[in-house]
CHARMM internal coordinates of N, CA and C (Angstrom, degrees):
IC EDIT
DIST 1 N 1 CA 1.4474
DIST 1 CA 1 C 1.5231
ANGL 1 N 1 CA 1 C 109.45
DIST 1 C 2 N 1.2717
ANGL 1 CA 1 C 2 N 116.32
DIHE 1 N 1 CA 1 C 2 N 135.75
DIST 2 N 2 CA 1.4620
ANGL 1 C 2 N 2 CA 121.45
DIHE 1 CA 1 C 2 N 2 CA -174.22
DIST 2 CA 2 C 1.5289
ANGL 2 N 2 CA 2 C 112.72
DIHE 1 C 2 N 2 CA 2 C -61.63
DIST 2 C 3 N 1.3142
ANGL 2 CA 2 C 3 N 119.02
DIHE 2 N 2 CA 2 C 3 N -39.59
DIST 3 N 3 CA 1.4605
ANGL 2 C 3 N 3 CA 120.07
DIHE 2 CA 2 C 3 N 3 CA -176.19
DIST 3 CA 3 C 1.5254
ANGL 3 N 3 CA 3 C 111.84
DIHE 2 C 3 N 3 CA 3 C -63.07
DIST 3 C 4 N 1.3149
ANGL 3 CA 3 C 4 N 118.53
DIHE 3 N 3 CA 3 C 4 N -23.76
DIST 4 N 4 CA 1.4625
ANGL 3 C 4 N 4 CA 120.97
DIHE 3 CA 3 C 4 N 4 CA 178.06
DIST 4 CA 4 C 1.5238
ANGL 4 N 4 CA 4 C 111.90
DIHE 3 C 4 N 4 CA 4 C -77.19
DIST 4 C 5 N 1.3235
ANGL 4 CA 4 C 5 N 117.41
DIHE 4 N 4 CA 4 C 5 N -17.43
DIST 5 N 5 CA 1.4527
ANGL 4 C 5 N 5 CA 121.63
DIHE 4 CA 4 C 5 N 5 CA -177.37
DIST 5 CA 5 C 1.5230
ANGL 5 N 5 CA 5 C 111.99
DIHE 4 C 5 N 5 CA 5 C -109.26
DIST 5 C 6 N 1.3135
ANGL 5 CA 5 C 6 N 117.37
DIHE 5 N 5 CA 5 C 6 N 8.60
DIST 6 N 6 CA 1.4620
ANGL 5 C 6 N 6 CA 120.65
DIHE 5 CA 5 C 6 N 6 CA -177.04
DIST 6 CA 6 C 1.5214
ANGL 6 N 6 CA 6 C 110.53
DIHE 5 C 6 N 6 CA 6 C -59.15
DIST 6 C 7 N 1.3298
ANGL 6 CA 6 C 7 N 116.04
DIHE 6 N 6 CA 6 C 7 N 130.56
DIST 7 N 7 CA 1.4586
ANGL 6 C 7 N 7 CA 121.93
DIHE 6 CA 6 C 7 N 7 CA 178.45
DIST 7 CA 7 C 1.5252
ANGL 7 N 7 CA 7 C 107.58
DIHE 6 C 7 N 7 CA 7 C -120.73
DIST 7 C 8 N 1.3206
ANGL 7 CA 7 C 8 N 115.32
DIHE 7 N 7 CA 7 C 8 N 84.77
DIST 8 N 8 CA 1.4510
ANGL 7 C 8 N 8 CA 121.19
DIHE 7 CA 7 C 8 N 8 CA -176.98
DIST 8 CA 8 C 1.5159
ANGL 8 N 8 CA 8 C 108.09
DIHE 7 C 8 N 8 CA 8 C -111.12
DIST 8 C 9 N 1.3190
ANGL 8 CA 8 C 9 N 116.23
DIHE 8 N 8 CA 8 C 9 N 117.32
DIST 9 N 9 CA 1.4539
ANGL 8 C 9 N 9 CA 121.39
DIHE 8 CA 8 C 9 N 9 CA -177.21
DIST 9 CA 9 C 1.5291
ANGL 9 N 9 CA 9 C 110.86
DIHE 8 C 9 N 9 CA 9 C -57.43
DIST 9 C 10 N 1.3377
ANGL 9 CA 9 C 10 N 115.37
DIHE 9 N 9 CA 9 C 10 N 131.43
DIST 10 N 10 CA 1.4569
ANGL 9 C 10 N 10 CA 120.78
DIHE 9 CA 9 C 10 N 10 CA 177.03
DIST 10 CA 10 C 1.5130
ANGL 10 N 10 CA 10 C 115.04
DIHE 9 C 10 N 10 CA 10 C 80.59
DIST 10 C 11 N 1.2960
ANGL 10 CA 10 C 11 N 117.48
DIHE 10 N 10 CA 10 C 11 N 7.36
DIST 11 N 11 CA 1.4745
ANGL 10 C 11 N 11 CA 120.81
DIHE 10 CA 10 C 11 N 11 CA -178.53
DIST 11 CA 11 C 1.5179
ANGL 11 N 11 CA 11 C 110.64
DIHE 10 C 11 N 11 CA 11 C -106.06
DIST 11 C 12 N 1.3005
ANGL 11 CA 11 C 12 N 115.73
DIHE 11 N 11 CA 11 C 12 N 158.98
DIST 12 N 12 CA 1.4573
ANGL 11 C 12 N 12 CA 122.90
DIHE 11 CA 11 C 12 N 12 CA 177.20
DIST 12 CA 12 C 1.5229
ANGL 12 N 12 CA 12 C 108.66
DIHE 11 C 12 N 12 CA 12 C -119.60
DIST 12 C 13 N 1.3118
ANGL 12 CA 12 C 13 N 116.56
DIHE 12 N 12 CA 12 C 13 N 143.91
DIST 13 N 13 CA 1.4462
ANGL 12 C 13 N 13 CA 119.42
DIHE 12 CA 12 C 13 N 13 CA 174.92
DIST 13 CA 13 C 1.5227
ANGL 13 N 13 CA 13 C 109.06
DIHE 12 C 13 N 13 CA 13 C -130.46
DIST 13 C 14 N 1.3029
ANGL 13 CA 13 C 14 N 115.79
DIHE 13 N 13 CA 13 C 14 N 158.50
DIST 14 N 14 CA 1.4561
ANGL 13 C 14 N 14 CA 122.58
DIHE 13 CA 13 C 14 N 14 CA -176.80
DIST 14 CA 14 C 1.5182
ANGL 14 N 14 CA 14 C 109.35
DIHE 13 C 14 N 14 CA 14 C -124.58
DIST 14 C 15 N 1.3201
ANGL 14 CA 14 C 15 N 115.15
DIHE 14 N 14 CA 14 C 15 N 150.01
DIST 15 N 15 CA 1.4448
ANGL 14 C 15 N 15 CA 119.53
DIHE 14 CA 14 C 15 N 15 CA 173.00
DIST 15 CA 15 C 1.5208
ANGL 15 N 15 CA 15 C 108.20
DIHE 14 C 15 N 15 CA 15 C -141.96
DIST 15 C 16 N 1.2944
ANGL 15 CA 15 C 16 N 116.26
DIHE 15 N 15 CA 15 C 16 N 157.11
DIST 16 N 16 CA 1.4572
ANGL 15 C 16 N 16 CA 122.40
DIHE 15 CA 15 C 16 N 16 CA -177.68
DIST 16 CA 16 C 1.5181
ANGL 16 N 16 CA 16 C 108.96
DIHE 15 C 16 N 16 CA 16 C -117.23
DIST 16 C 17 N 1.3117
ANGL 16 CA 16 C 17 N 115.47
DIHE 16 N 16 CA 16 C 17 N 137.52
DIST 17 N 17 CA 1.4577
ANGL 16 C 17 N 17 CA 121.30
DIHE 16 CA 16 C 17 N 17 CA 177.03
DIST 17 CA 17 C 1.5220
ANGL 17 N 17 CA 17 C 107.75
DIHE 16 C 17 N 17 CA 17 C -121.43
DIST 17 C 18 N 1.3088
ANGL 17 CA 17 C 18 N 116.27
DIHE 17 N 17 CA 17 C 18 N 130.45
DIST 18 N 18 CA 1.4647
ANGL 17 C 18 N 18 CA 121.77
DIHE 17 CA 17 C 18 N 18 CA 177.34
DIST 18 CA 18 C 1.5192
ANGL 18 N 18 CA 18 C 109.41
DIHE 17 C 18 N 18 CA 18 C -127.42
DIST 18 C 19 N 1.3127
ANGL 18 CA 18 C 19 N 115.24
DIHE 18 N 18 CA 18 C 19 N 145.83
DIST 19 N 19 CA 1.4551
ANGL 18 C 19 N 19 CA 120.98
DIHE 18 CA 18 C 19 N 19 CA 173.87
DIST 19 CA 19 C 1.5191
ANGL 19 N 19 CA 19 C 109.38
DIHE 18 C 19 N 19 CA 19 C -91.64
DIST 19 C 20 N 1.2942
ANGL 19 CA 19 C 20 N 116.36
DIHE 19 N 19 CA 19 C 20 N 150.47
DIST 20 N 20 CA 1.4580
ANGL 19 C 20 N 20 CA 120.06
DIHE 19 CA 19 C 20 N 20 CA 176.12
DIST 20 CA 20 C 1.5316
ANGL 20 N 20 CA 20 C 110.13
DIHE 19 C 20 N 20 CA 20 C -62.79
DIST 20 C 21 N 1.3251
ANGL 20 CA 20 C 21 N 115.45
DIHE 20 N 20 CA 20 C 21 N -36.97
DIST 21 N 21 CA 1.4674
ANGL 20 C 21 N 21 CA 121.09
DIHE 20 CA 20 C 21 N 21 CA 177.45
DIST 21 CA 21 C 1.5285
ANGL 21 N 21 CA 21 C 107.40
DIHE 20 C 21 N 21 CA 21 C -103.92
DIST 21 C 22 N 1.3044
ANGL 21 CA 21 C 22 N 116.03
DIHE 21 N 21 CA 21 C 22 N 87.62
DIST 22 N 22 CA 1.4605
ANGL 21 C 22 N 22 CA 121.80
DIHE 21 CA 21 C 22 N 22 CA -170.27
DIST 22 CA 22 C 1.5238
ANGL 22 N 22 CA 22 C 114.66
DIHE 21 C 22 N 22 CA 22 C -62.93
DIST 22 C 23 N 1.2982
ANGL 22 CA 22 C 23 N 118.18
DIHE 22 N 22 CA 22 C 23 N -17.56
DIST 23 N 23 CA 1.4673
ANGL 22 C 23 N 23 CA 119.70
DIHE 22 CA 22 C 23 N 23 CA -179.84
DIST 23 CA 23 C 1.5306
ANGL 23 N 23 CA 23 C 111.79
DIHE 22 C 23 N 23 CA 23 C -74.90
DIST 23 C 24 N 1.3244
ANGL 23 CA 23 C 24 N 117.15
DIHE 23 N 23 CA 23 C 24 N -16.66
DIST 24 N 24 CA 1.4609
ANGL 23 C 24 N 24 CA 120.27
DIHE 23 CA 23 C 24 N 24 CA 178.81
DIST 24 CA 24 C 1.5290
ANGL 24 N 24 CA 24 C 110.27
DIHE 23 C 24 N 24 CA 24 C -72.93
DIST 24 C 25 N 1.3268
ANGL 24 CA 24 C 25 N 116.50
DIHE 24 N 24 CA 24 C 25 N 148.38
DIST 25 N 25 CA 1.4594
ANGL 24 C 25 N 25 CA 121.47
DIHE 24 CA 24 C 25 N 25 CA -178.19
DIST 25 CA 25 C 1.5326
ANGL 25 N 25 CA 25 C 111.56
DIHE 24 C 25 N 25 CA 25 C -106.44
DIST 25 C 26 N 1.3095
ANGL 25 CA 25 C 26 N 116.43
DIHE 25 N 25 CA 25 C 26 N 24.20
DIST 26 N 26 CA 1.4557
ANGL 25 C 26 N 26 CA 121.73
DIHE 25 CA 25 C 26 N 26 CA -175.57
DIST 26 CA 26 C 1.5260
ANGL 26 N 26 CA 26 C 112.34
DIHE 25 C 26 N 26 CA 26 C -53.12
DIST 26 C 27 N 1.3243
ANGL 26 CA 26 C 27 N 117.35
DIHE 26 N 26 CA 26 C 27 N -49.71
DIST 27 N 27 CA 1.4613
ANGL 26 C 27 N 27 CA 120.35
DIHE 26 CA 26 C 27 N 27 CA -176.74
DIST 27 CA 27 C 1.5212
ANGL 27 N 27 CA 27 C 112.24
DIHE 26 C 27 N 27 CA 27 C -69.91
DIST 27 C 28 N 1.3174
ANGL 27 CA 27 C 28 N 117.87
DIHE 27 N 27 CA 27 C 28 N -42.79
DIST 28 N 28 CA 1.4686
ANGL 27 C 28 N 28 CA 118.97
DIHE 27 CA 27 C 28 N 28 CA -178.59
DIST 28 CA 28 C 1.5260
ANGL 28 N 28 CA 28 C 111.92
DIHE 27 C 28 N 28 CA 28 C -72.45
DIST 28 C 29 N 1.3247
ANGL 28 CA 28 C 29 N 117.69
DIHE 28 N 28 CA 28 C 29 N -30.74
DIST 29 N 29 CA 1.4656
ANGL 28 C 29 N 29 CA 120.17
DIHE 28 CA 28 C 29 N 29 CA 178.40
DIST 29 CA 29 C 1.5298
ANGL 29 N 29 CA 29 C 111.82
DIHE 28 C 29 N 29 CA 29 C -72.97
DIST 29 C 30 N 1.3179
ANGL 29 CA 29 C 30 N 117.28
DIHE 29 N 29 CA 29 C 30 N -24.49
DIST 30 N 30 CA 1.4638
ANGL 29 C 30 N 30 CA 121.62
DIHE 29 CA 29 C 30 N 30 CA -175.39
DIST 30 CA 30 C 1.5335
ANGL 30 N 30 CA 30 C 111.44
DIHE 29 C 30 N 30 CA 30 C -124.12
DIST 30 C 31 N 1.3190
ANGL 30 CA 30 C 31 N 116.98
DIHE 30 N 30 CA 30 C 31 N 34.12
DIST 31 N 31 CA 1.4625
ANGL 30 C 31 N 31 CA 121.28
DIHE 30 CA 30 C 31 N 31 CA -175.79
DIST 31 CA 31 C 1.5297
ANGL 31 N 31 CA 31 C 111.74
DIHE 30 C 31 N 31 CA 31 C -62.38
DIST 31 C 32 N 1.3181
ANGL 31 CA 31 C 32 N 118.54
DIHE 31 N 31 CA 31 C 32 N -32.67
DIST 32 N 32 CA 1.4618
ANGL 31 C 32 N 32 CA 120.31
DIHE 31 CA 31 C 32 N 32 CA -179.52
DIST 32 CA 32 C 1.5331
ANGL 32 N 32 CA 32 C 111.14
DIHE 31 C 32 N 32 CA 32 C -65.29
DIST 32 C 33 N 1.3179
ANGL 32 CA 32 C 33 N 117.52
DIHE 32 N 32 CA 32 C 33 N -36.86
DIST 33 N 33 CA 1.4709
ANGL 32 C 33 N 33 CA 121.15
DIHE 32 CA 32 C 33 N 33 CA 176.62
DIST 33 CA 33 C 1.5321
ANGL 33 N 33 CA 33 C 109.57
DIHE 32 C 33 N 33 CA 33 C -63.38
DIST 33 C 34 N 1.3159
ANGL 33 CA 33 C 34 N 116.79
DIHE 33 N 33 CA 33 C 34 N -41.20
DIST 34 N 34 CA 1.4698
ANGL 33 C 34 N 34 CA 121.24
DIHE 33 CA 33 C 34 N 34 CA 177.77
DIST 34 CA 34 C 1.5289
ANGL 34 N 34 CA 34 C 110.35
DIHE 33 C 34 N 34 CA 34 C -62.69
DIST 34 C 35 N 1.3248
ANGL 34 CA 34 C 35 N 117.31
DIHE 34 N 34 CA 34 C 35 N -43.02
DIST 35 N 35 CA 1.4655
ANGL 34 C 35 N 35 CA 121.05
DIHE 34 CA 34 C 35 N 35 CA 178.79
DIST 35 CA 35 C 1.5244
ANGL 35 N 35 CA 35 C 111.41
DIHE 34 C 35 N 35 CA 35 C -60.51
DIST 35 C 36 N 1.3238
ANGL 35 CA 35 C 36 N 116.54
DIHE 35 N 35 CA 35 C 36 N -45.18
DIST 36 N 36 CA 1.4641
ANGL 35 C 36 N 36 CA 120.91
DIHE 35 CA 35 C 36 N 36 CA 179.54
DIST 36 CA 36 C 1.5226
ANGL 36 N 36 CA 36 C 110.47
DIHE 35 C 36 N 36 CA 36 C -62.68
DIST 36 C 37 N 1.3275
ANGL 36 CA 36 C 37 N 116.90
DIHE 36 N 36 CA 36 C 37 N -42.31
DIST 37 N 37 CA 1.4652
ANGL 36 C 37 N 37 CA 120.70
DIHE 36 CA 36 C 37 N 37 CA -179.45
DIST 37 CA 37 C 1.5247
ANGL 37 N 37 CA 37 C 110.54
DIHE 36 C 37 N 37 CA 37 C -62.59
DIST 37 C 38 N 1.3224
ANGL 37 CA 37 C 38 N 117.70
DIHE 37 N 37 CA 37 C 38 N -42.70
DIST 38 N 38 CA 1.4702
ANGL 37 C 38 N 38 CA 121.16
DIHE 37 CA 37 C 38 N 38 CA 179.87
DIST 38 CA 38 C 1.5268
ANGL 38 N 38 CA 38 C 109.85
DIHE 37 C 38 N 38 CA 38 C -63.95
DIST 38 C 39 N 1.3369
ANGL 38 CA 38 C 39 N 117.54
DIHE 38 N 38 CA 38 C 39 N -42.35
DIST 39 N 39 CA 1.4661
ANGL 38 C 39 N 39 CA 120.32
DIHE 38 CA 38 C 39 N 39 CA 178.11
DIST 39 CA 39 C 1.5274
ANGL 39 N 39 CA 39 C 111.71
DIHE 38 C 39 N 39 CA 39 C -62.50
DIST 39 C 40 N 1.3141
ANGL 39 CA 39 C 40 N 116.64
DIHE 39 N 39 CA 39 C 40 N -39.59
DIST 40 N 40 CA 1.4687
ANGL 39 C 40 N 40 CA 120.09
DIHE 39 CA 39 C 40 N 40 CA 179.66
DIST 40 CA 40 C 1.5238
ANGL 40 N 40 CA 40 C 111.46
DIHE 39 C 40 N 40 CA 40 C -65.46
DIST 40 C 41 N 1.3255
ANGL 40 CA 40 C 41 N 116.77
DIHE 40 N 40 CA 40 C 41 N -39.89
DIST 41 N 41 CA 1.4535
ANGL 40 C 41 N 41 CA 121.05
DIHE 40 CA 40 C 41 N 41 CA -179.45
DIST 41 CA 41 C 1.5246
ANGL 41 N 41 CA 41 C 110.84
DIHE 40 C 41 N 41 CA 41 C -68.00
DIST 41 C 42 N 1.3212
ANGL 41 CA 41 C 42 N 116.72
DIHE 41 N 41 CA 41 C 42 N -37.96
DIST 42 N 42 CA 1.4696
ANGL 41 C 42 N 42 CA 120.10
DIHE 41 CA 41 C 42 N 42 CA 178.77
DIST 42 CA 42 C 1.4940
ANGL 42 N 42 CA 42 C 110.05
DIHE 41 C 42 N 42 CA 42 C -62.68
END
COOR INIT
IC SEED 1 N 1 CA 1 C
IC BUILD
């Protein structure tokens, strides 16, 4: 989808990540790893 790939200078975009098993704390326990991965991809 185009809106997920938008590259607009000076803009911010948000995305949501959910686990299939929402009771798990995988994402919140390892949020720093997710942040680093997003920075590397950018």
